[in-house]
N, C-alpha and C positions, 0 to 999 in steps of 0.2 A: 393530565394530572389538573385538576380544577386549579382555576382563580384563587378561590377563597380556600381549597387546602394549601396552596402556596402559601397565602399572605397568615394563615395560622400559623404553618411551621416557623416564618418571618417571627414570627409575633413571641410563639414559644419559646424561640433561641434569639429572641435579640441582642439579652445581655451575652452572649456567648460571641455570636458574630459582631457587638459591637469591642467587645476584647479581642477579639481576635482580631480586630481590626487595627488597634493601637498598638496590642503586642509585634503585629506584622510590621508596622511601620518602624519601630521601634527596633524592632530586630533585623532587620533589614538595614537599618539605617547605622545600625552599630558597625555592622560587617562592611556593608554600601561606600558609606565615610570614608574610608581607608582608602578604598579604591581611587576614587577620585586625584587623590595626591600620588598613587602608586608610579603610573609614567614617570611622573613628573621628578619624584624623589627617586626612579632608577636613573635617569636624564641627567638630573645634576650630580647626584650622590656619586654614581655610577653604582655598578653590580655588587663590589666587593663591600663597601661602606653599605648600602645598602641589608646587604647580606648579615653586616656587622649588628643593622637595626633588628631585623626581623631577630636574630638568633639573643640579641638583648630582651626584647619584649618577652619570646616563649622563655626563657629564662626566668624571669620575672613572673609569666604565668604561672608556675608551680605554686607562686608563693599565693594568689590565690585560694589555689585549692587546699590548705592549709587553713587561710584563713577562712573562706566559707563551711569547709566541715563537716560537708553532708545537710548543714541549716537548712539552705537554700528550696531544696523538694523537702523535706521534713517539715520544717516551721510551714510552708505554704500548707501541706493538708490539716493543722493543728488551726492557722487561721479559717481555714473555711469551715472545716467542723464549729467551730467554735463562733463563728461569724458575727453571733447577738449577741457573745459575753466578754462584754467590754475589759471587766477584770483580766478575762482570760489572756487575752488579745495583748492587753500593755504587761503580762505577765512572761511572755512570748517573747515580745519585741523586745524589751529589758534585755531579757537572759540572752537573745543573739549576738546586740548591738556590746554588752559587756564580754561576752567571748570573744566577739570577734576581734575585739580591739585588743583584748590581749593576744589573742593568734596574731595578730599582725606586728605585734612588739617582737615576739618568738621567729616568725618568719623571715624581717629584719634582719636577727644577729643570725640565723644559719645564713641566708642569702649573701650576706654581707662577707661572711667566712669562704663561702666556696668563690667569690670572686678575687677577692684576696689568695686562696689556694692555687687557682687555674692562671697560670702567667699570660695564655693571649687576652684572658676577660680582665686581666688585672690593668693591662693597657690601656684598655678602652674604659677604666670606672668610673668617671663621671657617664657615660653614656649609659649602664647599667643600672647607675644610681637612678637617673632621671625613669628611669623606663620602672623599676621597679614603685613611684610615685600612683603609677597607674592603680597600684593595690588598694589606695586610700578609699578608691569607689567599692571597693570589694566590703569595704567595713559598712559604709555611710549608705548605701543605697540599698532601699527597703521593697527588692521585688517580692520577695516573697510575702510580705504584707499584701503589696498593691496584686499580684494574685489571684490570694488566697480570699478576699474581699470581689476579686473580680472586677477592679477599678482600678485602668491602665489609663485612663483619656489624660491625666493632668501631669502625670510620669512622662509622659509620651514625648507630650508637649515641650516642656522642660528639659529633657535630655537631647531633645533634636535641635533645640534654638545654642542650647548649653555647648555642647558638644562639637555642632555646627561650624558655631562660631572660629573654632580654634582649628576644624578643620581648614577653612578658610582661609586662617591668617598663617597658616605653613605656605603659601604661597608667596607672602609678601615675607614671612622672616627667612625662610631657607632658601638662601642664595647661590651659595656654594661647598663645596663638600667636605670643606674643614665645619656647617652649619650642624653635619651630622646627627651631633648631642643635643640638641635643641627639638628634634621630631617628636624622639618620648617625652620628653619636657611637656611641648602644646599639648599633647595627647592628654598626660597626667593633669595636666589644670583644666582641661574639661571634662574629663572623666569625675574628678574627685568637686567638680562645682557643680557636676549634676546630680552627682551622689551627696552631696549637701542639700540642694534643694531638695530632693524628693524625703529629705531627715525632715525638712522643714517644714514641707505637704503634710508628711505624717502628721507629726506635731500640734500642727498649728489648724489644721482645715481638717482633718479626722480626731484631732482630740485626745491622739495618741498618749497616752502618761508613762513618763520612764518613774519608774521605782528600783532599788539594789536589791537585784537577783538573791532568795535564798542559797546557801550554797548547794543544797540537795536539790535544786532544782536544775542548777547549773551544771552539776552532775550529772543528771538524767540526760539532759539535752548532751552533755557529749557523750554518752552513752550512746544514746538511740542515733546519734549522727555519724558512729563510728565505725558503723558498717558501711556506709556511703563513702564516708570519705575513706576509708579501705579502698574503695569500688575505684575514687575517684583517681585516687592514687596510680592505681594498675592502669587506668584507662590513659591519664596522662604522660605515663613511660611510655604507651604502647602509638597514644595520637603523636605525641609531642618530640621524643627523644633524638625521635630520627633527625629532626635538625638539629641537635647539637653532635651526632656521629655523623652523621653529613656534613659538616662541616670539619672535624676535625680528621677524616676519611678522603672526602672529596673535595672540598674546596666551598669558601667561604660564599664566594660566587654562584656557586651552582646551586643554592638554598632556597635562593629567587625564582628557578624553574620552579624546583619541588613548591614551593609559597604558591605560584600561582595555581597551579592544580589544586592544591587546599583552597583556596580562596574559590575560585569557582564553584569546588563541591560544597564550601559552606554556604554560597548561596542556593543553591541546588537542595539543600539538607534545610535550608531556616524555617521553610513553611510549613515541613513535615513537624516540624520542633517546637514552632509557634503553634500549630493545631493543638500538637501531643499536650501544650501547654496549656492551652485555654482548656480542651475537653478535663481535663484533671479532676479538678471541682466536682466536677456533674460527675464525672464516672466513680469517683471514689464515695461516693454520694449513692448510687444507683446500684452500682457496680452490676452492670447490664451487660453477658457474654454478647448476646446479638449485637448491643449496639459497638462493642470491641471490635467485633468481626466487620461488622459494614466499615468501619472506620479505617482497619488493615485494608481489606480491598481497597477501597480509595486512595490509600497511600501507594501503596505498590504502583496500581496504574498511575497514578501521579507524578511519581518517583521515577518509573520507567519512561515516558512522556517525556519529561524533561530532560534527560539523559539524552535521547533520542537527538531532541533538538540543539541541545549544545553541539553533541557531534557535530550535526551540519553546519555548524556555523563558529565551529572552533577556532579555524584561522586567524578569522578576523575579531573574534574575541581576544582571541590573546596577543593578539597586535595590538589592542588595547594597553595594556599591562607592557610591551616592550618589543621596541619595534626591530630588534634581532630577530634573524630567523634562527629558530629554534626545532629542535626534533620532538614533534608535536603525539608521537608515538607512546612515552610515558603520561603525556596531560589524558589521551584518549583513553589509559588503563585506570588512571584517576578517577576521571568521572563517573567510573562505573558502581563507585562505593558509597556514592549518596541510595542507592538502590536497598544497600545493606541494612546502612546506616539508618534509613529510615524509620524501616521497620522493629531492627534493634533497640532503638529509640524509643518508640511507640511502645512494645512491649516491655519496656524498662521501667516507664512512668507511666503508661497507663494499666499494665496487668500486674507485675510486679506489684508496684508503689501502693499503687491501687485497693487493689484487693489485697492489701495488708502482705507481700508474700516478699519484703523486702530482701531478706537473705538471698533471696535466688539470685538477683544483682549480684552480690559479693563471688555467690556460686558460681557463676557464668562469667565470668569478670576473672575471675581465679584460671578457668579454662580458657580463657581467649588470649589472659597473658602469657600465661605458659605455652600458647602456643604461639606466642608473637616472639618470646624467647625463644624457644628451639627452632624456630626458620631462621631467629639472628644467629643467633652459632651455628648454624647450618653453612647459610651466604656467608658471614666472618671466616670462617675457618676453612672455606672454601675458594676463599680472596674472590666472592660474586658482593661484596660491597664498595664498589668500585665506580658507580654512576649513579644518577637520579635514578633511572629504569629500577635498579635492584631494589632501591629505596619503596617506590611505587607499589612495586609485587608486593616486598614485606606488609605494607599500609593494606592494599586491597586483600590480601590473603586473612589477614587477620580481622578482618569488618567480616568476611564473607565466614568464618568460622565462628564469629559469635554470633551472628545473624543464624546463621543452622542452630548452635545450641540452645540462644535464649525460646527459638521457634518450637523445639522438642519440649524443653521447660511449660511453657506456657500452652501446649496441647496438653499436657501432663492437666496444668490447672482446671482447663476448663472440660474435661472428662471426669473431673473431678467434683466439680457444680454439678454437673447434668445431669 
């Protein structure tokens, strides 16, 4: 390829590449930052108490699904399409902030009830309360706005500085096992400040104006987001419920082993997720099947290559997280999931959403969740849910089912457009 051609490609895609870079830095930091404290916290708190920290964090994450209500992806599309319509942007941002605030209050009431009703959770109620505070960021963070306008620079810098400060503070504040309740408090403070600063940047630098939304507008956003919300609920059950089940059936300390596999896979999946997010506004506008196919091929090659490399160095990678000798078979199996999740996520974001086929996300999620629940029932009634490996098999199988079914639906869409 000629040098001039390469330069032209870079120039024509400069904004995409810039936003990919900034979003990559932010998203990888969000996942990687807690990893720096991971070995320290496991050593200081012990596997069981850190298992409780993870359990509380996962339980609080259910609330973020309710608070977002599918707005993040749907609203980014509205912002992208109406990028030059200031009144429309103000309307969308105002509606989402209003709805998220109301849903935050509702989620707190539900969350509090669950903590009070489950005896083992009630014993650690302070830990669970501090964990819930991380959801404040879900209300304030204008991620959908910055994604839709393809402007991630300032929000990336602000969040890295603020969140990074509180990650570093972990080493100075958490000194003994009884300090475990302060781990989520530190994270919550960093997340909340990052969200608040993103709000300030949006309103002061980009002149967003808040206006009290009309009731009809709020209802319209709720109706539009309901499909994605339903899908996200089922995805969350499939992806996160294993943590709660494992704590009850296998032991809280074993959650740490499962979580190490999940953390490694999250890092492997993140570049694909970021690329999907960055390409979304452009694909939504152009709706080019050829562009989507090329991106899917690249994602498959990239994901497979990364999985092979990680497995080659897995013993050294795991040693970073935990110094104990553990069986790596479960984690090796878990690392296959980024291949399936990468393709599945890309199809969901850049085919179903971008081509206006949002309801296929719900349809495919129904199928995969039913598959997960059937497998869960079989494993439970046969007494197989007794180890980390059994939960990993359950997880990877559900991801594979999802990727296959979404691939079939994606192929049908392409055929209808050819």
